[in-house]
C-alpha positions in Angstrom: 15.0 -15.3 27.6 17.2 -16.5 24.8 18.8 -14.6 22.0 18.3 -15.4 18.3 20.6 -14.3 15.4 18.9 -13.4 12.2 20.3 -12.6 8.8 19.3 -9.3 7.0 20.2 -8.0 3.6 22.6 -5.0 3.8 19.9 -2.6 2.5 17.4 -3.8 5.1 20.0 -3.4 7.9 20.8 0.1 6.8 17.1 1.1 6.8 16.7 -0.3 10.3 19.9 1.4 11.5 18.5 4.7 10.1 15.3 4.3 12.2 17.1 3.2 15.3 17.2 5.8 18.1 20.4 6.5 19.8 19.3 5.1 23.1 17.8 1.8 21.8 19.1 -1.5 20.8 18.1 -3.3 17.6 15.9 -5.5 19.8 14.2 -2.4 21.1 13.9 -1.0 17.6 12.2 -4.1 16.2 9.9 -4.3 19.2 8.9 -0.7 18.7 8.3 -1.1 15.0 6.2 -4.2 15.5 4.1 -2.3 18.1 3.6 0.6 15.6 2.2 -1.5 12.8 -1.5 -1.1 12.2 -3.6 -3.9 13.4 -5.6 -6.2 11.2 -9.0 -4.6 10.6 -10.6 -8.0 11.5 -9.3 -7.7 15.0 -11.2 -4.5 15.7 -14.2 -5.1 13.4 -17.5 -4.3 15.2 -16.0 -2.3 18.0 -18.1 0.8 17.7 -19.5 2.2 20.9 -23.3 2.1 21.3 -23.6 5.8 20.5 -21.4 5.5 17.4 -23.4 2.5 16.2 -26.7 4.3 16.7 -25.4 7.3 14.8 -24.1 5.2 12.0 -27.4 3.4 11.7 -29.3 6.7 11.7 -27.1 8.2 8.9 -27.3 5.0 6.8 -31.1 5.0 7.1 -31.3 8.6 6.1 -29.0 7.9 3.1 -31.1 4.9 2.0 -34.3 7.0 2.3 -32.8 9.9 0.4 -31.5 7.6 -2.4 -34.9 5.9 -2.5 -36.7 9.1 -3.1 -34.3 10.1 -5.8 -34.7 6.7 -7.5 -38.5 7.0 -7.3 -38.4 10.4 -9.0 -36.0 9.2 -11.8 -38.1 6.1 -12.4 -41.3 8.2 -12.6 -39.7 10.6 -15.1 -38.4 7.8 -17.2 -41.8 6.1 -17.3 -43.5 9.4 -18.1 -40.9 10.1 -20.9 -41.5 6.7 -22.5 -45.3 7.2 -22.2 -45.0 10.7 -23.8 -46.3 12.4 -20.6 -44.9 15.8 -19.8 -43.7 16.6 -16.3 -45.8 19.5 -14.9 -42.8 20.4 -12.6 -40.3 20.5 -15.5 -39.8 24.2 -16.3 -37.0 23.6 -18.8 -39.5 23.0 -21.6 -39.9 25.8 -24.1 -43.4 27.2 -23.9 -44.4 29.1 -27.1 
C-alpha cells in the first residue's frame, strides 16, 4: 500500500491534531473520522424491519383516519355556518 502526501491549511491541521488520540497516527485519525461520519440517508432508506414497517403503517393509517374525521367535522360546521344552521352540539351559544 502506498503513501500519499496531502496539503492542509494550518487551521485544519491544528483541528485534526486536537482530535488525534495519543496512540494513533494521522492515518488512523482520518480513517476513524471517516468511519464516524453519518451515512447518506439514501444508503439505508427502506431498511425497516417487518415489525417496524407494520407498526409505521398502522400509526400512519390511524393518523389519516383521525385527520379525516376532524376534517369532516370542520367542513360540516363550515357548511352549516354558511347555511345559517346552528350546531346542536355547540354549547357555546348564549341561550336566553
